[in-house]
N, C-alpha and C positions, 0 to 999 in steps of 0.2 A: 504494500500500500504506500502511495506517495504522500509525503508530508506537504501540506499547504498552509501558509500563514495568512491570517486575516489581519490586515493592517487598517486600523480605524481611528478616526478622530471625531470628537464631538464638540459642539458649540451650543451654547444656550444662553438665554437671558439671565439665568440664575448664576452663571459663572461655574461654580462647582455644584455637583449633584447634592451635596450635603447642605447647601444653602436653602433657605425657605423661599417660597414664591413672594415676589413683591405684589403681584397681581394674580388673581385666581386664574389658573389655566396656563401659566407660563410653561413653555416647553423648549427643548433644544432639538438640534438636528445632528445626525451622524452620517458620515460618509466614509467609505472604505473600499478596499479592493483585496483580491486574493492573489497571492504570489506563490508559485511552486518553489519548493526548497532549492531545487537545482538552478533557479533563476534569481534567487534572492540577492546574491552578491552583485549581479549585473544591474538589477533594479536599484539597489542601494547606490551603486556608482553612478548610474544615470541620473538619479535624483540629486546627488551631490553636484554633478556637473550643471544641471539645470538651475539649482539654487545659487551656485557660484556666479553663473551668468546673469541671473535675474536680480540678485541681491546687490550687485555693484559695490562690493566691499563692506556692506552692512554686516555687523556682527551681532549675535544674539537672536532672540526669538523674533520671527517675522509673522506678519498677518497678511492675509491675501490682499487687503486694500493697500498695503505698502507697495504692491507691484503694479498698480494701475496708473 
């Protein structure tokens, strides 16, 4: 059986899941993708290259709106 990784990130109005809602019904979203183990190193290297090109020297955590 092949090992597959599920790489996921979530974002929500609450910040952390342990925080209480500011308004009733607040929710977050999650996005992810599956990567076969044999491709994991290649995918990691590809993302490092993309981030280096897109970040333009920025260090630290980036947010998608930083790239618009």
